N, C-alpha and C positions, 0 to 999 in steps of 0.2 A: 623207516617210520617207524616201526618199535626201535630201531637204535637210538635212532633220536630222544624217541620220551625216555627210554632209560637211561641217557647219558641227564637229559633235564630231569629226572625223578634223585639222578644219582647227587647230580650239584645240588637240586634241592636238600636233600640230607644231608650231603657232605658240610652247608653252608650252615644249616642247624644247628648238626655237630661241634663245629666252629665254635658259632653261639655259646652254645651250650660248654664246651670245654674251657672257654675265658669267663666266661662264668662261676664256673665251679671252680676255677682255676684263682680267680680274685680271693671269690668266700675262702680258700683255705690259707689262701696266704696271709688275709685282711684275721683270719681265725689264728695264725702263728701267732701273730704281732700282738691282738688283742691278749692269746694267753702267757707268752713268752716275755713280754718288754712293756704291755700297759700293767700298774701295779695297782688296781680299786678294793676297794671292799666298799658296799655297795648292802641296805638293808632293804627289809622286802617291806611293802608295803600293807599294814593291816597289822605285821610280827613284830613290834618292838625288836622282841629281841632275837629276831634271826639276824644274820648277819652272814651276806659270802662275802668270803675273802679273797682274796684275787694271785696270792702266791701257789700255781702248780708247780709240779714237778716235772722232769722232761721226759719221764715216762707215762706220766699223766695227759702232758699234750702230746705227746707221740698216739695215745690210746684217740683220744680226743679225733683229733686228725686223720685221725686213723679211719676211723669209723664212719668221717665225713664221705673220705675217696671209699670204702665201703660201699656205702650206699648209696654214692653216685653211680657206681661201677652196676649195681644192680636195679637203678632205675633207669639205666641209660640205654637196656636192652628192650623193654616195652615202648622206651621213648623212639628208639631207632628205627625197632617195625612200623609203628604210627607212622612215626616218619615218610618210612618207604611207602605204605601204602598210601596215604594221603600225597605225598607229592608225587605218585602215578595215575592216581585219579586225578587233580590237577593238569597233568601235562595230557591224558586221556582228553581230559573235557576243553583244552586248551586247544587239541590238535584235531577235533572233529572236524571242525568244517571245509579242514587239510583234505582229511579221509574220504568225508561227502563230495567234496570238489573231485579226486583222483575218480570214484566211485563213476561221476554224472561223466569225465572224461572220457572212459573208458567204453561207455555206450556209446559217445557219439566215431562216428566211422563214413568212408565216404559217400554211403547212401543215406547219412541223418546227420548231415551236417546242417540243416536247420534246429535242431536241436540246441538248450544252451542249458547253459549252468545256471542253478540257485543255491546261495547259500543264506536261507534264513536264520532272524540274530547273531548273526555275524556281527565282530567288532568293523570298523571304519575298514583295516588294514586288510582285511578281509573279503570285502566289500569292494575295497578299490581292484583287488584281484579279478575277484569275477568280473565287474566292469573290464577290465580291458581285457581276460579272456574270451566275454561275450564278442564286445567290438573286432579282436584279433579273429572269432567263426565266423565272423557277420562279414567277414573281409575272405575270409575261405572258400566260404559259400558261394559268394558274386564270382570268385575266379574261376574255382573249381565249374561252375555251373557254365560260366562263358566258355569255359573251355571246351566241357565235353560236348557242349552244342557245335561250337567249330569244329570238332572234330567230327561228329556229325554229318554236319553240312559236307564240308568239305569232303568228305569219303562218298557222302550221296551224288555230291554234284561229278566226281570223278569216275563212278561205276560208266555213265552214258558215253564220256569221248573214249573212252578205254576200251568200252563194248563196240561201239563204232569203228576203232582202229582197229581191233582184234577182227573186226569181220572186212576191213578194207583190204588188211593183210593178208586174208585166208581169201579174197574173192584176186588178190592182186598174184596168189603166187607161181601160176604159172608164167608169170610175164618177170620175176623176179630170182634171182640164181637159190635156186634151193638149200641150198645150207644157210643161206641170209632170212628167208622166208622161213626157216624151220627155227630160227635163232628168234627171230623178232615177233615169232607167235608164243616161244616158250617165254617171254616174256612181258611178250602181253600177257599172257595168262599168270605169271607170278604176282604179276601188277595189279591184276585185277583181284586174285585171291588176297593180295595185304589188306589193296581197298575192305574187302567183301569183310575181311577179320576185323579191321579199326571200324566199320559201321555198328557190326557186334559188339565191337566190346565200349564203344560208347551207350548204344541203348541199354547195352546189361548194366555197365553202373548209373545208370542214370533210371534205371528201377521201371523201363518201360519194355519191359520183355516178360511177356504173355505166358503162363507155367498149363501145362495141361497135366496135372499130377496124376499118374498111376499105378496101382502095384507092378511093378519088374524085377523079373528072377534077372540078377546081376550075373551069375554064371551064366545063362543062355545067351544073353546079350554082348557077353562079351567072347565065348565060341565063337555068334556069329562072325562077329568084329575083326577079329584074328584071323581069319582065313584067306584075308590078301594078305595079310600083316606081314604071314609066315613064310610067303611068296614075295615078298619086300625084303627081307630077311635072308633069306636065302640067296640073295642075289649078292650078300654082301658079306653069303658063310657064318650068318650066327642062324639062334634058334632062339625060339619065343618057348617058355616052359610056361604051362598054367598049373596050377593047383588049387583046387574048389575043394574048401574041407565039403561034410557030409550036412552039417548044422546047417549050413550058409541062408538066410532067412531072403524071403523078398522084401523089396525097398520098395517106398515110396516116393518117384521121380516122373520128372519127364523127359520120354524114350528119346527123344530126338535130341534135349540141351545135353543128358550122359551121355551119347553117343557122337556129341562134337568135342565134352571135355575129353573121354577114352581116345577119342580121333587124337587130338592136341596132344594126349600123352605119350601113346604109343609114336604117332613122329615125331615127338620131342624126340624118345627114346633112339629110333631107327637114324636120325641125322646128326645127335651130337651124344651117339652112346657109342658103347663097345662092346664085346664081346655079349651074352646067353641076357635079353628079356624076360623077369621072371615077375609073372603076376601071380599073384595070392589073391584068394577070394575067399572070407570066413569072418569070421566075426570075434570082437572081445570084450568082456564081460555083454553080454547082451546085442553089442552095439554090431553091424554089419557093417565090411569095410574092404575096399578094394585097394589091393597095394602095386604099384611096379618098380619092379628097382634094376639099373642098369649101371654096369660101371661107364664112366666119362669119357672122352675121345679125348685125348691128349693134345688134339689143336685144339686151338683157339676158337670159340661158338663164330656164329653170324651175328654183324653188328646188328643191334639192339633196334635200330630203325627199319632193317628189313623183315620181308615176310616169311624167313627162315628162322626168326630170333626164337632164343628161346623161351627171353624174357617177354613176346608178346604172346605164343599160345601159352606159356603157365597163370601170365594175368585173366588170360580169356574163361580160364581154366577157375581162376578164383574170382572172378566176376560174376560166371553161371552159377559155381558155386554156393555164393551168397546169395543167389534167387529162390534155390533149394530148401525150405525149411529142412531143420535140426543135419544139416551136412553141412560139414568142413573139408577145407583141404589143405594140407600141410607138404612141405616138402622139407628135406634133409639131404643134406651131406656127408658121410662118413670116412673116413682114409682108410683105406685096409690098406696091408703088408705092399700089396701087389700094386692096386689101384684105386682113383675117387668113385665111392659109390652114391651114386643118387638115388632117392626112394621118395617116389608122391605117392599119397596116402589120399584116398578119400574116403572119409567113415561118417554112417549116418549116426544120430542118438534116438 
């Protein structure tokens, strides 16, 4: 936006300078013609004895024309500065509705699709854009609500039959080949976990998940959780390294939902990562943060639609983090000389 504003300002200034240059040029040429070609004598009204003669020498003509150009260049500097300021002001005023639209659109997210943009006192062209954007938001809001409600209904409807199937397999385990019974139970368990995650995600993204905020010692919570994950990491010949700064303060969070977020992040690191898992708890500019970093496994991740998909787990973390006031969740991937590193960060404001 700034570059476009400056381009319009420069075009405005350049246009005015071209007009001024043409005006000064024509004035200069006309003056030369009058002084060199036209021969005239003119009296001054009220002074009969005064007579102006038009026969100037070439040196006098050059001095008069040079004075005109000299004054034009002197006056050009403040004119250029004034034109730049005026052009920038006009460009800023012209693009004020666009800036207002951008600010309003940035405030609209998946859980705030009911909001609409408003550009008061704008030209008809901007009002047309406003109407089209609001119509698009209406369609998106309707489709998003239908999709989330459908996902929640499907997940809810699948929980009961999957539970019944799992119980029937467990009850008939002695009549089924042990390897097949164990495989069926594992698949039923995976499907049940996936359905539970989908239901949790749909509920969180609809904003219908209630939180019980209270002071939480993040370091203590993480230490309690990693005991189990250290056992799982040892099975893969991997380590979990925890680094806690002494100044790490308590945070406001729902302990249950925070555990779910950390569970998804640690599970994602174990299933799709390689090498040691680094957990750092501290603060940056008085903002508490928890950072989980690990190398990315070279093998391809699980399909997006599966229960083991990293995208599903991270999406749940995003949804749960959005429900917590002042909590932001970000992920970054950086290339290192030996491997690709994935970093997930929870930071409180």
